[in-house]
N, C-alpha and C positions, 0 to 999 in steps of 0.2 A: 300181649297187647299190640294193637295195630300201631306201627311206627308213625303213620300219618296222624292218627288220633293223638298219640303222645306228643308229637311236635306241636300240634295245634293247641293242646292243653298247656304245654310249657310256655308258648308265646302269649296265650291269653292270661296266664298267671302273672307274667311280667307286667302286662297292661293293667290288670285288675288291681295289683298292689299300688300302682301309681295313681289310679283313679280313686281308690279308697283314701289314700293319703291326701289327695287334692280336695276331695269333698270334706274331709275332716278339718282341714285348714280353712276352707270356705265357711264352715260353721263358726270357727273361732273369729273369723274376720267380721262377722256380724256384730259381735260385741265391741270390736274396735271402732266400727262406724257408729254404734250407739254411744260410745264414749265421746266421740267427736261431736255428735249431735247434742249430748247433754252439756258438754263444755261450752257449746255455742249458745244454747238457749238460756243457760243459767249464768251467763257471763256477768260479772260485777266488778268494775274497776275500783270501786270504793272498798269492797270487802273481798280481797283476793283469797284470803285463807278460808273464809266461809264458803266461797265459791268452789274451791277445790275439795274441801272436806265434805261439803254437801253432795257434790257429784260422786265422790268415791263412796259415800254412805248409801247413795241411791243405787250404785252399781252392784255393791255387794249384798244388797237386800234380796229377798226371795222373789219379789214381784217381777222384776225384769226377766228373770229366767223363765218364769211361767208364761209371761206374755209373749216371749219370743219363740215358743214352741211351734205355733203355726208357720212362722217364717222359716224356722229351721227345717220343718218338713218340706216346705216348698223348695228350699235350697238343695236338699238332698235329691228331690225328684228332678230338679233342673240339672244337677250334677250327673245323674244317671243318664239323662237325655244327651248331655254333652259327651259322656263317655261312649254311648252307643254310636253317636255321630262320628267319633274318632275311629271306631272300629269298622266303619264302612269302607269297602274296597273302592278305590278310585277307578271310574270307568269313563270311556269316551262317549259323549252324546253328540250325534251328528247334527241335531237341530236343537234350537233353544226350547222348543215345546217338550222334547224328551227330557231335557234337563229339569224343566219346571215340574214335569210329572214325577220324576224320581225324587226330587227334593221337596215335593209338596207336603207330604205327611210329616217329614222331619222338620221343615220350617214352620208348619202349623203348630206342632207340639212345642217347639222352642218359643214361638210367639205367645202361646198360651201360658207357658211357665214364666216367661218374662213379665207378662201382665199380672200374673198371680203374685210374683215376687214384689212387683211395684205396689200392688194393692195392700199386701200384708206388711210391707215396709212402712207405708204411709199410716196404716192402722196402728202399728207398733209405736211409731214416733208420736202419734197423737195421744197415746196413753200418758205421756209425760207433760202434756200441755194443760192449759186452763180448761174449765168446764165448757166454756163457750166454743172451744175448738175440739174438745175430747168427747163430748156426749152426742149421741145421735138424736136424742129428743131433749128439748128444753121445756121446763114447766112454765105454764102461764102465770102471770102475776095476778090476774083478775079472777080467773076461774080455775077449775081442775083439768082443763084440757092441756094437751101437750102440743108442742110445735116441732116440726122437722127442722133440725139444725142445718141450715144451708152451708155454713162454714165447714162443718165436719164432712158433709157430702162433697164439697168442693175439694177438700184436701185428699180424701180417699180416691176420688175420681182422678185427681192429678197424679196419684201414684200409678193407677192403671194406665192412664195415658202416657206417662213417662216411660214405663216399662215397654209398652208396645211401640211407642214412637221412636225411642232410641234403638230398639231392635231393628225396625224397618229402616231407620236412617243410617245406622252404622253398617248394617249388613255384615256382621262378623262371620268369618268362616271358621267353624269350630275344629275342622280337621286339618287346618294349616298350623304347623308348629315351626317356630323359628329357633334354630339351633345357634346359640351365640358363638362368636369366634373365640372370645376369651371367656372362659367359664368362671363365673364368680360364685361365691357361696350363696345358698338359697336366700338367706336373710338379706344379704346385700342386694340381690336381684329384686326382692320384693320391695324393699324400702326405696330403691332407686325408681321403681315404677309407681310407688304410692304417691309421691309428691307430684309427679307429672300427670297421673290420672286424676287426682283431686283438682289440680289447676285446670285441666282441660274440661273436666266435668262442670266446674263452676262457671266457666265461660260459655259452654254450649247450653247450659240450662237456662241462661237468660233468654236465648232465642226460643227454646222449647216452652218457656213459661208464657211468652207472648202468643205463641201458636195455640197453647192451651186456652188462653183467654177467648180467642175467637171460636175455638171448638166448643167450649162450655156455653158461651152465649148463643151459639147457633142451635145446639141440641138440648140445652137445659129445658127449653119450653116443651119438649116432647116427653121427658121422663120425670120432671119434678112432681107433677100432679099424680102420675101413675105410681111413682115411688112412695108418695105420701099415702095413697090409698092402699097399697100393698102392705105397708108397715102399720097395720092396725087403724087406718083411717086418720092418721095424724094431720093436723092443719099446717099450712104453710105460714111462715113468718111474714112473707110478702107475697101477695097474690100476683103482682106484676113481675114478670120475668126481667124486664128492663130495670125496674127499681131494685130488684134483688141483686142483679149483676152489678149495678152501680154501687150498692152498699158493700159488695165484696171487694170491688176494685178500690174503694176508698179506704179499706182496712189495710194499712201498711204492714202491720204485723202478719196478717194472713198472707200477703204477697211474699214476705220474707220467708215464711214457713214453706210456701209452695216452691220457691226457688231452692231452698235448702233440701227439701224432699227430693226434688228432681236431680239435684247434684249428687246426693248420696245414693240414690237408686242407680244412676248411671255409673257412679264409681264402683258400686257393688257388683254390677254386671261385668264391667270391664276388668275389675280385679279378680273375679272368678276365672276369667279367661287367662289372666296373668298367672294365677296359681296353677292352672292346668298346664300352661306352657312351661312353667318352671319344672314341674315334676315329670312331665312327659319328655322333656329334653335332658333329663339327668342321664349321664353316661352309663352304658350297660356293657360289661365285659363278657363277651360270649366265649364259649370254649372253642379252641382251635384243634387240639390233638384228638385223634380218634384212637380208641383202644378196644381190642376184641376181648380182653380179659377183665376189664373193669366196667361195671354197669354204672353209668352216669346219666342222671336225668337232665342235666343242663344242656340246653340246645347248642348246636354247632353254629359257628359264624357263617359257614357256607349255606346252611339251611335257612338261616335268618335272612341272608341276602336274597335267596330265591323265594321267600315267602311273601306273596303279593296280596294275600287276603286281608292283612292288616297293614296299612301303609306305615304306621308308627314303628312297627318291628323292623321293616326294611330300612327306614331312615336311621334307627338306632344302630343297626348292623353296619350301615355305610359309615356312620360316624366312628364306630369302633374300628373299622378297617382303616380309616384315615388316621386315627390315633396310633394304630400299630405301625403304619407306614412312616409316620413322621416322628415317632417317639425317640427320645435319646436312649431310653432303656432298651436293651437288645433281647430281653428274656422272651417276650411274646413273639418277636420276629424270628428268633431261633427255632421256635416251634414250627413255623412255616417251612423252614429250610431243613428240618430234621427228617429222618427216615423212620419208618415203622419197625417195630420189633415184635415178632420176627418177620422176616421177609425183606426188609430194607427197601421198601417202596415209598415214594414221596406222596403218600395219600393226603397229607395235610394240605400241601400246596396244590395238588391236582384238583381236589374238590373246590377250593376257592378260585382257582384259575378258570375252571370250566364255567362256574356261575358268572364270574365277571365278564368273560368273553361272550357268553350268551346274552347278558344284559346289553353290552355295547353293540353286538351284532344285530340284535332285534331292534334296538333303538335306531341304528343307522339305516336298516332296511325300511322301517316304518316311516322315518323322516324322509327318505328318498322317494318312497311311493307317494307320500302326502303332497310333495311339491311337484309331482310329475305333470299334473294337468294345469299348472299355473303358467300364465303367459310370461314371456320374457319382457324385460323393460324395453320400451321403445327407444330406438336410437335417437340421439339429439338431432333436431332439424339442422340441415346444412344452410348456413347463412353466408351469402356472398356480399362482398363490398360493392355497393352501388347498383344492385339489381337482383333479378331472379335467375335461378339456374335454368338455362335453356338447353334443349337437346343438341348434341354435337353431331358431326358427320358420322362418327363411329357408331353412335347410338342408332341413327337412322339406318345405317348399313346392317346392324344386327337385327333390327326389326324386319327389314326386307328379306334377309336370308332365312329368318325363322318362318316368315309367311310362305316363302317359296318351298321350304322344306316340308311344311305341312301340306301344301297342295300336291307335291310330288308323291308323297306317301299316303295320301287320302286321309289325313288327320283333320277331322271336321271340328269346328269351333262349337262350344256348348251353346252359343247364342243362336245358331242356325236351326231352322226347323227340321224335324226328323222326317224321314221318308215314310210315305203311307204304307202301313202294314197290311197283312192279309185280313179279310173280313172274318170276324169271329161270330160265334153263334149268339142268339138273343139271350140265352140263359147266362152265358159268361158275361155278357155286357151288363145284365141286370145285377148279377152278383158283384161285379166290379163297382157298379154305381152305388149299391147298398153299403158295401165296405167303405167306399170313399165318403159316403154320407156319415157313417158312424165315426170314421176317423176325424172328419171335419167337425162333427159335434163334440167329440172328445177334446179335440184341440181348442175349439171355441170355449168349452167349459173350463179347460185348464187356463186359458188366457184370461178368462173372466175372474177366476180365482186369484191369479197373480196380480190383477189390478187392484185387489183389495189392499188398503194400506196396512202394512205390517205382516202380510202373508209370507213374504220371502224371509223376513226376520224370524218368524216363528216356525215355519214348516219346511224351509229350504236349507239344505246343507251348502254352505259356502265352500269354495275350493281351498281356502286357507284355514278352515276350521280345525282339521286334524293337525296341521302344522302348529297352530297356536296352542293346541292342547299338549302336544309333545314338548314344545319349548317351554311352556309355562308350568307343566306338572312334572314331567319326567326328566327334564334336562338337569335339574339340581342333583338328582341321584347319579346321573351319568358323569357329571363334573367331578364328584367325589370319587367315583369308581376309577375314572381315568387317571386322576392325579395319584390315587393310592397305588394303583397297579404299576405305574411308571416309577413311583418313589421306591416301591419294594424292589423293582427290577434294577434300578440304579444302585441301590444299597447292596444288592446281591453280589456285585462285583467284588466286594471285600468281605461279606458275611456269609455267602453261600459256599461253604467248604465242600459240599458234595456235588455241586453243579446241578442243582435241582431245576433251576430256571433256564439253563443254557439252551435247551431245545425249544423253549416256548418264546424266546425273544423275537424271532422273526414274525410269529403270528401276532404278537402284541403290537409291533410296529405296523404291520399290515392293517390291523383293525383301526389303529389311530389315523393312518393315512386315508383309509376309506371314509372314516367319519369326517375328516377334514375336507374331503372332496364334496361331501353332501352339505356341510356347513357353508362352504364357499359358494355353493349354488344359490343359497338363500339371498345373497347380495345381488344376484343377477336376475331375480324374478320380481314380479309385482306382489310381494308379500309385505303387508303392513307390519313391519318389525317394531314399530313404536309401541304396539300393545304388549310385546314381549321383549322389549329392548334390553332390559336388564339381564334376563336369562340368556338371550341370544349372545350378548357380548361376553357373559361369563363362560358360556360353552365354547365359544370361539377362542377366547383367551386361554381356557384350560387346555384345549387341544394343542395350541401352539406352545404353551409353556411346557407341556409334557414332552412334546417332540424335541424341544430345545434341551430339556433335562436329559432325555435319553441320548441324544447325540453328544452332549457334553461328557456324559459318563462313558459312553462306548465309542467315542470318536475314532480312536485308532483301530477299532476292530469292526467298523461298520461293514466293510466288504466281506468279512468272514462270517458275520452274523446274519445279514440280510441276504435272502436268496433271490428274490424277484428283482430283475434289472430296473423295472419301473419304480420300485420302492427305493432302490439305491439312488436313482436319479432324483426322486422327489426329496430325499433326505440331504442331498448335497447343498441345497439352499440353507438348511438348518445347520449343517456342519460349518459352512462358510459365513454364517450369520447374515445371509442375504435373502432370507425368505420373503416372498411377496405376499 
């Protein structure tokens, strides 16, 4: 079997198991939200026992399970779309237009599934309401005609609007997974998020409900008659759109149902992201030791760190590396310091070291190149007490000497006209004129395009776009790698009995110092760090902390470990705790 294919299959298997588990619990979550809804609408303070017993009897009956099948199918489809979005490789987009084009299909499908979940959720909840809110058609009292139930249409449309509106409003990033600092059990993580999500959803749904009022009143006149004609030519209860809207607004029970539907739909969508985050952030122990005699399908930690096709796999590998570096148990760290049998080579450490150094080196080089064309911060203006800065005698003398030097050596100013050249042929002149006209037309067309509002934002790459991408997307990974690498190096002083890391310590220090130089440059250029302030500060602090940790552990041996004189000079500030 192809080793690349086997690695890809192993990594996708890890992700697939987590996705399937997340979707399964998302399905169970629907019945939890249905229980909350039934407890709310059947609330009776005078008969609490009948309230609870009636709700439980309705939940265990066969009808809710059958009615929730369409919603369950929509949740599974939405979970599959979320899973595919998590499997996408993160790439840099130079312009905002390229980013929109790449995410257009994914965002459109997510918008469609969110609207479908909102519609089916509202339809499912109306099954437990009265006939005036549950039925699509209401019979007429006078004759055999049927009327289109405006209240039912209003509730179902509120579900569609709620799913689409909150998706556009929240702009959730499905491929962003937060790894907690303190790992709690899954049940504790879910219940901690449940209360906060429900509270925020109830508060945000109030604003969404009022927005839906204006939306329904504006567009109901366009589809009420068409909807009635499509559904078998049913009649409308109220021909006047304004009177129909007023009758809906005056129905307090309907408004409460609308608010409750919106809150539960928003809670459902947010809690699905919570469940995906909980299971995707579950620690994964990768294999460290390599063996030529034992066939093992488990992926290596070094391979997972270098695997960029699925960002989740690389993040899990970095978290596992950080756990190995900081763990009190020495079993997995001993595997890094062990030698292979036979041969006695440090292959375990060598593979991990090469991948980590490549990640740090590539990030340092790309970050340095991204800030190369950005201007330096202007120097603060010189302010004098009591007046303006005037030229001194020394400044006038310098100008005179410079002018005299230029005249002696024939250095002409750019502002002076050029000497007349030799006359050229008519054909060369015409070609030069035509080329000049084409260039002027092209420049004029480009200038006209740039005058269009929003052109630069959509189609022009800003000088700091690549820097923002590196600091916001890749810096978290580098922070963990740097801290883990230095932690393993500092612990090797007492745990590395074979001296596996001894020859690699100068390279680690040099890589950290090069990264520190590039990070320090960001403070001296016109880069809007506020957009990535959190990640920039974390990266800068991680590099300094790692250098302090290295010098604290190897302080007496710095001159024997570090080869480059510049590196030794740069480390003296950390050794003396006087780093600038």
